[in-house]
C-alpha positions in Angstrom: 76.9 -155.3 -116.7 73.3 -155.2 -116.0 70.0 -153.3 -117.2 68.5 -151.5 -114.6 66.3 -149.3 -115.8 64.5 -148.9 -119.9 62.7 -146.4 -120.9 61.0 -145.5 -124.5 61.4 -142.0 -125.8 58.2 -139.6 -125.7 56.4 -137.8 -128.5 59.9 -135.9 -129.5 61.7 -138.9 -129.4 60.3 -141.7 -129.9 62.7 -143.9 -131.9 64.9 -143.3 -129.0 65.4 -146.3 -126.0 66.9 -145.5 -122.8 68.3 -147.9 -120.9 70.6 -147.3 -117.5 73.1 -150.1 -116.6 74.9 -151.0 -113.6 78.1 -153.0 -112.9 80.0 -153.3 -109.3 84.0 -153.4 -109.1 84.7 -155.1 -105.9 87.0 -154.0 -103.3 89.2 -156.6 -104.0 90.4 -155.1 -107.5 91.7 -151.9 -104.4 88.5 -149.8 -106.5 85.3 -151.0 -104.5 82.9 -148.5 -106.7 79.2 -149.1 -108.2 80.4 -148.5 -112.4 77.6 -147.7 -114.4 76.1 -146.4 -117.3 73.7 -144.5 -119.4 73.1 -145.7 -123.5 70.2 -144.0 -125.8 69.7 -146.2 -128.8 67.7 -145.2 -132.1 65.8 -147.9 -133.4 65.6 -146.9 -136.1 68.8 -146.6 -137.3 70.0 -149.3 -135.0 73.1 -147.0 -133.8 73.6 -146.9 -130.1 74.9 -143.8 -128.5 76.6 -144.0 -124.8 76.6 -141.3 -122.5 79.3 -139.5 -120.9 81.1 -139.1 -118.5 80.4 -142.8 -116.9 78.5 -142.6 -113.9 77.4 -144.7 -111.1 74.4 -147.3 -110.3 71.7 -145.9 -112.6 68.1 -146.0 -110.2 65.8 -144.3 -113.2 65.2 -142.9 -115.9 62.3 -140.4 -117.6 61.8 -138.3 -120.6 59.9 -134.6 -120.2 56.6 -135.2 -121.3 57.1 -131.3 -122.5 60.9 -131.4 -124.4 63.2 -133.4 -125.2 65.1 -134.0 -121.9 66.1 -137.2 -120.4 66.5 -137.7 -116.9 68.7 -139.7 -115.0 68.7 -140.2 -111.5 72.0 -142.8 -110.0 74.7 -143.2 -107.5 77.8 -142.0 -108.5 81.1 -142.8 -107.7 84.4 -141.0 -106.7 85.1 -139.7 -110.2 82.0 -138.3 -111.2 80.8 -136.8 -108.4 81.9 -133.2 -107.7 80.3 -132.9 -104.5 81.1 -135.4 -101.9 78.2 -135.4 -99.7 75.7 -136.2 -102.2 74.5 -139.8 -102.3 72.8 -139.9 -105.6 72.8 -137.4 -108.5 69.7 -136.9 -110.9 71.4 -135.6 -114.1 69.6 -133.4 -117.2 70.6 -134.9 -120.9 69.5 -133.2 -124.4 70.3 -134.4 -127.7 71.2 -131.0 -128.6 74.0 -131.3 -126.5 75.0 -134.5 -127.9 73.5 -136.6 -124.8 75.7 -134.8 -122.5 74.3 -133.7 -119.1 73.4 -130.3 -119.1 72.5 -129.4 -115.6 72.7 -131.9 -112.1 71.1 -131.9 -109.4 73.0 -133.1 -106.0 70.5 -135.1 -103.7 70.8 -136.3 -100.2 68.6 -139.8 -100.6 70.8 -143.0 -100.7 68.8 -144.2 -103.4 65.9 -143.4 -105.8 62.8 -145.2 -106.8 61.7 -143.1 -109.3 62.6 -139.2 -110.9 60.1 -137.3 -113.0 58.8 -134.7 -114.5 56.3 -132.1 -113.7 53.7 -132.9 -117.0 52.6 -129.3 -116.8 56.2 -127.5 -116.5 59.7 -129.4 -116.8 61.3 -126.9 -115.2 60.3 -128.8 -112.2 62.2 -132.6 -111.3 61.0 -134.9 -108.7 62.7 -137.8 -107.1 61.1 -140.3 -105.2 63.3 -142.0 -102.7 63.1 -145.1 -100.0 63.5 -143.1 -97.5 60.1 -142.2 -97.8 60.9 -138.1 -99.1 60.6 -136.6 -101.8 62.8 -134.4 -103.5 61.6 -131.3 -105.7 63.8 -129.6 -107.8 63.6 -126.3 -110.4 66.3 -126.1 -113.1 66.2 -122.5 -111.8 67.6 -122.7 -109.2 69.6 -126.3 -109.4 72.1 -125.7 -106.3 69.4 -126.6 -103.9 66.1 -128.3 -103.1 63.0 -126.4 -104.2 60.8 -128.8 -101.3 61.1 -131.6 -99.4 58.0 -133.8 -98.7 58.3 -136.7 -96.1 55.8 -139.0 -94.6 55.4 -140.9 -91.7 56.0 -144.6 -90.8 54.8 -147.2 -93.8 51.5 -148.7 -93.0 53.3 -152.2 -93.9 55.7 -153.8 -92.1 59.2 -154.5 -93.5 60.4 -158.2 -93.4 63.6 -158.4 -91.4 65.5 -159.3 -94.6 64.2 -156.3 -96.1 66.3 -154.2 -98.8 66.2 -151.2 -100.7 68.2 -152.7 -103.9 70.8 -150.1 -104.2 74.6 -151.2 -103.3 75.8 -150.1 -100.1 
């Protein structure tokens, strides 16, 4: 198990530190999946709370600047993924819900660089992916993406051994 991202709480929850972790289970074990976990620490009390259900490889975490919501972008494993065509999932967590998932968005990107909330309206969540596409979601219609913004080829050439960092 190793950390993939850390995020301090916002002004609503400055005592929290959220951490995303990943662990690969080899195919030798017969499973061949990427497991991960999200944990939230209350630094005032020293209490850690694991987020359930467990998830896959955690790409990014971000707190809403306007509320207590925490967004978690991850690569799902088969048990956590209801939609088998999803390659990534963005989960929204809330402390009132005991840090359980209160909403999830399916994302077609293989891996996500960053997930952010709109600074003016936290109903909108954006995820920038390594495929050069930014996906925008609206909490009022979580079943499909609101917008998809893509750009052309990168101006910077990628080295021959370039990898995205996400497990295959």
